N, C-alpha and C positions, 0 to 999 in steps of 0.2 A: 312682833315678830316680822319679820322681813318675808319676800314671796317665797325665797326658796327654802325656808324653815316651813311655810304653810304647805309649799308642795312636797315635801318630806314628810308631813303629817299626813297628808291625803294619801300619798302613796302607800305609806305604811298601813294605813287604813283599809285601802283596798287590798292591799296583798294579804291582811289578816282574814279578810271575806272571800279568798281566793279568786281574785280579779285575774281574768284571761288577758294576756297580751299589753300588760300594763308598760305603758310608753310616756314619755314627757318631752314634750317639744317646747325649746325656749324661743322665744317670740319676741323679746324684748327690744332686739336692735331692727326689727321690722313691721312692728304696730306698736300702737298706744293702747290695744284694748286689753292688753295684759302683758306679764312676763311670762308665765308659763300656761300652757294646755296640758292637760295630765288626761290621757286617754285609757280605757279600760272596756272589757267587754266580759259578759256573762253568760251563762247556759241559759238561764230561764228569768221570768221575771220577778220571781221570789228573790233571785241571787240579785238581781239589779237591785231592787229595794232594799234589799241588806246592804250592798254596798254604799248607797246614798246616806241611808242611816248612819251608818257607822262613820261615815266622812264627817256628817253633819255634828255627830257626839264628839268625834276626835277634836275637830276644830273649834267647836263651841266650849268644849273645855279650856281650850287654850285662851277663849275671849275672842275668836273668830267666828263672825256669822255670815252667812250667805248674803247678798245684795239681792239676788233673785233666784228663784230656781224654776225650769221648765221642764214639765214630765210629771206623771205621776205612778201609781202603782201598776197602770196598765200599759204605760210606756215603752217603747223599745229602744229610746234614747234620751236619758236624762242629761240636764245641763245645769252643773251647780255654778253660778258665778259669784266669786269671792273677791272681786277687783282685780288683784294683782294674780292670780290663778283663776282659771276656768276647767273646771273637774267635767268631762264627758263620759258617760258610763251609757254604752251600747250592748243591745243584742250583739251577736255576732254577724247575724246578716245585715243589720244597718251600719254596722262600723264598716265592712267591705262595701256596703254600697255608696256611702258618703265619702270614705274614704280622704279623711282629715289630714292624713299625712303625707297626701299627695298633694292637697290645696296647699298645705303650710311646709310644703318642701325648702323651702328659704330660711325656715329656721333652723335651729340646730338641735338634733334627737340626744337626748341624756338618758344614760341607763339611771333609773330609779335608785340604783343602789349608789350612787355618784353624789346623789344630792346631799 
């Protein structure tokens, strides 16, 4: 499975759990750490956890497993590192505070529907 297909699966899982502000940043031409950043936010910690669990389930069924996950059921920022894609799940407040879109503005923003 290539990184674009992985990103699509992750985005579909997040969308199914009603993720807010779903966004994809293509960073493959500006960084070696990954091909895509996927960003989403949720209303509360239960939703953040549900999004994390569903991304893990969907990618796991496809044979793709996280190399590392930072954050837990009390976190307001969960980072899921799948190597070629990195999924960031935030509370709305943390997403505004850390503003990864600004930090990675040299990347190309892709509409998740275009994956």
